C-alpha positions in Angstrom: 69.1 21.9 -3.1 66.7 22.3 -0.2 65.3 25.6 -1.3 64.4 24.2 -4.7 62.5 21.1 -3.2 61.0 23.0 -0.4 58.1 24.6 -2.4 57.2 21.4 -4.1 57.1 19.5 -0.7 54.8 22.4 0.5 52.4 22.1 -2.4 52.1 18.3 -1.8 51.3 18.8 1.9 48.9 21.6 1.1 47.1 19.2 -1.4 46.9 16.5 1.2 45.7 18.5 4.0 43.0 20.3 1.6 41.5 16.8 1.1 41.4 15.9 4.6 38.0 17.4 5.4 36.4 16.1 2.3 34.0 13.2 2.3 34.6 10.5 -0.3 32.5 10.5 -3.5 29.4 8.3 -3.6 26.9 7.6 -6.5 24.2 10.1 -6.7 20.9 8.5 -7.8 20.0 9.3 -11.4 17.7 7.8 -13.9 19.0 5.5 -16.7 18.4 2.5 -18.7 18.6 -1.1 -17.5 21.3 -1.9 -20.1 23.5 1.0 -18.8 24.1 -1.0 -15.6 24.2 -4.5 -17.0 20.4 -5.4 -16.5 18.1 -7.0 -19.0 15.2 -4.7 -19.7 13.1 -7.5 -21.2 13.5 -9.5 -18.1 12.5 -6.6 -15.8 9.4 -6.0 -17.9 8.0 -9.4 -16.6 7.4 -7.7 -13.4 4.4 -5.7 -14.9 2.3 -8.7 -15.5 3.1 -10.2 -12.2 2.0 -7.1 -10.2 -1.1 -6.5 -12.4 -2.1 -10.1 -11.9 -1.9 -9.7 -8.0 -4.0 -6.5 -8.2 -6.6 -8.3 -10.2 -6.7 -11.0 -7.4 -7.3 -8.2 -5.0 -4.2 -8.9 -3.1 -3.3 -5.3 -3.2 -4.9 -2.1 -4.5 -1.8 -0.8 -6.2 1.8 -0.4 -5.6 4.9 1.8 -6.5 8.1 -0.1 -7.5 11.7 1.3 -7.7 14.7 -0.7 -8.9 18.2 0.9 -8.9 21.6 -0.5 -9.6 25.0 1.1 -9.2 23.4 4.5 -8.4 21.1 4.4 -11.5 17.3 4.1 -11.2 16.4 1.7 -13.9 12.6 1.3 -12.9 10.2 3.6 -11.1 6.8 2.6 -11.9 3.2 2.7 -10.5 0.6 0.1 -10.6 -3.2 0.2 -9.9 -4.8 2.5 -7.4 -3.8 4.1 -4.1 -7.4 3.9 -2.8 -10.5 2.0 -3.7 -12.7 2.8 -0.7 -14.9 4.8 -0.5 -13.7 6.0 -4.0 -11.0 5.2 -6.4 -7.9 7.1 -6.8 -4.9 6.3 -9.1 -1.5 5.5 -7.7 1.3 8.1 -8.3 5.1 7.8 -7.8 5.2 10.4 -4.9 2.7 8.6 -2.7 3.7 8.5 1.0 3.2 5.0 2.5 2.8 3.9 6.1 6.1 2.0 6.4 5.0 -0.2 9.3 8.0 -2.4 10.4 10.4 -0.9 7.8 10.6 1.8 10.7 12.6 -0.6 12.7 16.0 -0.5 10.5 15.5 2.8 8.9 14.6 5.0 11.8 15.0 3.1 15.1 18.2 1.0 14.5 19.9 3.8 12.6 19.1 6.3 15.5 20.5 3.8 18.0 23.8 3.3 16.1 24.2 7.0 15.7 24.2 7.3 19.4 26.6 4.4 19.6 29.0 6.2 17.3 28.8 9.4 19.5 29.7 7.3 22.5 26.4 8.0 24.1 25.5 4.3 24.5 27.0 0.8 23.9 25.1 -2.1 22.4 26.5 -4.1 25.3 24.6 -1.7 27.7 21.7 -3.4 29.7 18.3 -2.0 29.1 18.0 -1.6 32.9 20.7 1.2 32.7 18.2 3.3 30.7 14.8 1.9 32.0 15.6 0.8 35.6 12.2 -1.1 36.1 13.0 -3.5 33.1 12.4 -7.1 34.4 14.4 -10.1 33.5 13.3 -13.6 32.5 12.6 -15.7 35.6 13.2 -19.5 35.0 11.4 -22.2 36.9 14.1 -22.2 39.7 13.4 -18.5 40.4 16.8 -17.3 39.7 16.8 -14.3 37.4 18.5 -14.7 34.0 21.2 -12.2 32.7 19.9 -8.7 31.8 18.6 -7.9 28.4 21.1 -5.7 26.4 20.6 -3.4 23.5 21.9 -5.9 21.0 19.3 -8.4 22.1 16.6 -5.9 21.2 18.2 -5.2 17.8 18.4 -8.8 16.9 15.0 -9.9 18.4 16.8 -12.3 20.7 15.6 -10.5 24.1 13.0 -13.0 25.2 10.3 -10.4 25.0 6.9 -11.6 23.5 6.2 -10.5 20.1 3.2 -8.1 21.0 0.8 -7.5 23.7 -2.8 -6.8 24.4 -3.6 -3.4 23.0 -7.3 -3.6 24.0 -6.5 -4.0 27.6 -4.0 -1.1 27.7 -6.5 1.1 25.9 -9.3 0.2 28.3 -7.2 0.8 31.3 -5.3 3.9 30.2 -7.2 5.3 27.2 -5.2 6.5 24.2 -2.6 7.7 23.8 -0.8 6.4 26.9 3.0 6.2 26.1 4.1 6.1 29.7 1.8 3.1 30.4 3.0 1.3 27.3 6.6 1.6 28.3 5.9 0.6 31.8 3.9 -2.4 30.6 6.7 -3.6 28.2 9.3 -3.2 30.9 7.3 -5.2 33.5 6.0 -7.9 31.0 6.8 -11.5 31.6 9.8 -12.4 29.4 9.4 -15.6 27.5 13.1 -16.7 27.3 16.6 -15.8 28.7 18.2 -13.1 26.4 20.4 -14.4 23.6 19.0 -17.9 23.5 15.9 -17.7 21.0 14.8 -15.6 18.1 11.3 -14.2 18.4 10.5 -11.2 16.3 9.3 -8.6 18.8 7.7 -5.1 18.2 8.1 -4.6 21.9 11.9 -4.6 21.7 11.9 -1.7 19.1 9.5 0.3 21.1 11.9 0.0 23.9 14.8 1.1 21.6 12.8 4.2 20.6 12.3 4.9 24.4 16.0 4.6 25.0 16.7 7.1 22.1 14.3 9.6 23.8 15.9 9.2 27.2 19.4 9.4 25.9 18.9 12.3 23.3 15.9 14.1 24.9 14.1 13.7 21.6 11.2 11.5 20.4 12.2 9.0 17.8 10.4 10.9 15.0 12.3 14.1 15.9 15.7 12.4 16.3 15.3 10.8 12.9 14.2 13.9 11.4 17.2 15.9 12.6 19.9 13.3 12.1 18.8 11.1 9.2 16.0 12.5 7.1 16.9 16.3 6.9 20.5 15.7 6.1 19.7 13.4 3.4 17.0 15.7 2.0 14.5 12.9 2.5 11.7 15.5 2.4 8.7 13.1 2.5 9.9 10.8 5.4 8.4 11.6 8.8 6.5 10.5 11.8 2.9 11.9 12.4 2.7 13.7 9.0 0.8 17.1 9.0 -2.6 17.4 7.7 -1.6 19.2 4.6 0.1 15.9 3.3 -3.1 13.8 3.7 -4.1 13.9 0.0 -0.5 12.4 -0.8 -0.7 9.6 1.8 -1.8 5.9 0.9 -4.8 4.9 3.2 -4.5 1.7 5.0 -7.3 -0.2 6.8 -10.9 0.8 6.4 -12.8 1.2 9.6 -16.6 1.8 9.3 -16.4 2.7 5.7 -13.6 5.3 6.5 -10.0 4.6 5.4 -7.3 5.3 8.0 -4.9 7.9 6.4 -2.0 9.8 7.8 -2.1 8.1 11.3 0.0 5.0 12.0 -1.8 1.7 11.3 -0.1 -0.3 14.1 -2.3 -0.6 17.2 0.6 -0.2 19.7 2.1 2.7 17.8 -1.3 4.4 17.9 -1.1 4.0 21.7 2.3 5.8 21.5 0.7 8.6 19.4 2.8 7.6 16.4 6.1 8.0 18.2 7.1 4.4 18.1 10.2 2.3 17.2 8.4 -0.5 15.8 6.2 1.4 13.4 5.2 5.0 12.7 7.5 6.1 9.8 5.9 7.3 6.5 8.0 7.5 3.4 8.1 7.2 -0.4 10.1 5.1 -2.9 12.2 8.0 -3.7 13.2 8.9 -0.1 13.9 5.2 0.7 16.0 4.9 -2.4 18.3 7.8 -1.1 18.5 5.9 2.3 19.4 2.7 0.6 21.9 4.3 -1.6 23.5 5.8 1.5 23.7 2.3 3.0 25.2 0.9 -0.2 27.8 3.7 -0.2 29.1 2.9 3.3 26.9 5.4 5.1 27.3 8.5 3.0 25.2 10.2 0.2 26.0 13.5 -1.7 28.8 14.2 0.7 26.6 13.8 3.8 27.7 11.1 6.2 25.0 9.4 8.3 26.9 6.4 9.5 30.5 5.1 9.3 31.4 2.4 6.9 32.2 0.1 9.8 28.7 0.7 11.4 27.0 -0.1 8.1 28.9 -3.4 8.0 28.1 -4.3 11.5 24.4 -3.4 11.0 24.1 -5.6 7.9 26.1 -8.5 8.9 24.9 -11.5 11.0 25.5 -10.5 14.7 28.5 -12.7 15.6 27.2 -14.1 18.9 23.7 -14.6 17.5 24.1 -15.9 14.0 21.1 -18.4 14.7 18.7 -15.5 14.7 19.5 -14.6 11.0 19.5 -10.9 11.9 21.9 -8.0 11.8 21.4 -4.8 13.8 17.8 -3.9 12.8 18.1 -5.6 9.5 16.8 -9.0 8.3 19.5 -11.0 6.6 18.6 -14.7 6.8 15.8 -15.0 9.3 12.3 -16.7 8.5 10.9 -13.4 7.8 13.4 -12.6 4.9 11.3 -14.0 1.9 11.3 -10.5 0.5 14.9 -11.1 -0.6 13.9 -13.8 -3.0 15.7 -16.9 -3.9 18.4 -15.5 -6.3 20.2 -12.5 -4.6 23.6 -13.4 -2.9 23.9 -13.9 0.8 25.1 -10.3 1.0 21.6 -9.0 0.6 19.6 -7.6 3.5 16.2 -5.8 4.0 13.0 -5.6 5.8 9.3 -5.7 5.3 6.2 -4.0 6.9 2.9 -5.3 7.8 1.0 -2.8 5.6 2.6 -4.1 2.5 6.0 -2.3 2.3 9.3 -3.9 1.4 13.0 -2.9 0.9 15.9 -5.2 -0.4 19.6 -4.0 -0.5 22.3 -6.1 -2.0 25.8 -4.7 -1.8 27.4 -7.4 -3.9 25.4 -6.4 -7.1 24.8 -2.8 -5.8 21.1 -3.3 -6.2 18.1 -1.7 -4.5 14.4 -3.0 -4.8 11.8 -1.1 -3.1 8.1 -2.3 -3.3 5.6 -0.2 -1.5 2.0 -1.1 -1.4 -0.9 -0.6 1.1 -2.3 -4.1 0.9 -4.2 -3.7 4.3 -6.6 -1.3 2.4 -8.2 -4.5 1.0 -9.9 -7.0 3.4 -7.6 -9.9 2.5 -4.5 -8.2 0.9 -1.5 -10.4 0.7 2.0 -9.5 -0.9 4.2 -12.1 0.8 4.7 -14.2 -2.4 4.8 -11.2 -4.7 7.8 -9.7 -2.9 9.8 -12.7 -3.5 8.9 -13.1 -7.0 9.6 -9.3 -7.7 13.2 -9.9 -6.2 13.7 -13.0 -8.2 13.0 -11.2 -11.5 15.2 -8.3 -10.5 18.0 -10.6 -9.5 17.6 -12.6 -12.8 17.8 -9.4 -14.8 21.4 -8.8 -13.7 23.5 -10.2 -16.5 26.8 -8.2 -16.1 28.9 -7.3 -13.1 
């Protein structure tokens, strides 16, 4: 009896062990029709008039929109122009945008969580462990508050002020002056004890990028390239783009008749020579769609795992002890800044916006991605806050089948 059964058992075990090293399958983005994934094409088409109207109002020069559901790109469309000063250039699908604060979740928070997965840091670690000169909040009685921890920085509950005086730093230290910026943030007066108040702060994410550098030995741009962008084949996502890509990059603000192109728009990130945790990432709708699909698939895309499923869940859920902040780990979920999610997507949705006019929305429940990239700061009074919400509402309303 046993000799007959033994070969069959061996075959079963070999099959099981052969699959042990394989990564689970995840949807690979492809183009398809809205109807193929339960979306109403007629409803989606209403976005066209909406964006064109905002362009005519000079709220933005142009935009690129990508909508995907269940791994299918149902809409990838350009609107208007990428540049209107000093001359006019049409928008194209492959334009690279200054992502501004979308840098925070995509590059900085993801890098921190990769280091956490590797056991190189903990979110409970104090910032002082990595940057010893980091000061604490001092209340009226003069007794120092608890130390700031990494999870405070990721959820904007550190007590740090939102920003700081760039002109003063530049006047004293010239530019770039990365060491001076880090020292200034470390010793700046903290406004609140950690974990007690939500205040959106670029300074916290600059600090996180510095921690990535001190732990890994790599600048945030290099770490993100090696551990996120290259593995995912996000070929047009980078910090400090090379000169040969300038024709493909959307210009931002116009200074003395010359548009800024290829160098980060954020003033503090400029002092950090573009290697900053609050801003500095340049990317395209196509690359961001890959990243978003990786997140929807539990941290994996095309067999390449960037994050574990539990890490993705932790990043995109309200942080348990700080639910009042409405934030996950790097991601916006239900804070006062979350208007880009619109009014209809379920509470499972998360995303982020960027000052230059960029926006990303991901919803796990409906498996939907909405990426709206613009360079609204190219115009004197550009504004896309309402537009983001309206686009999200139309996309959510177009979902008519599970």
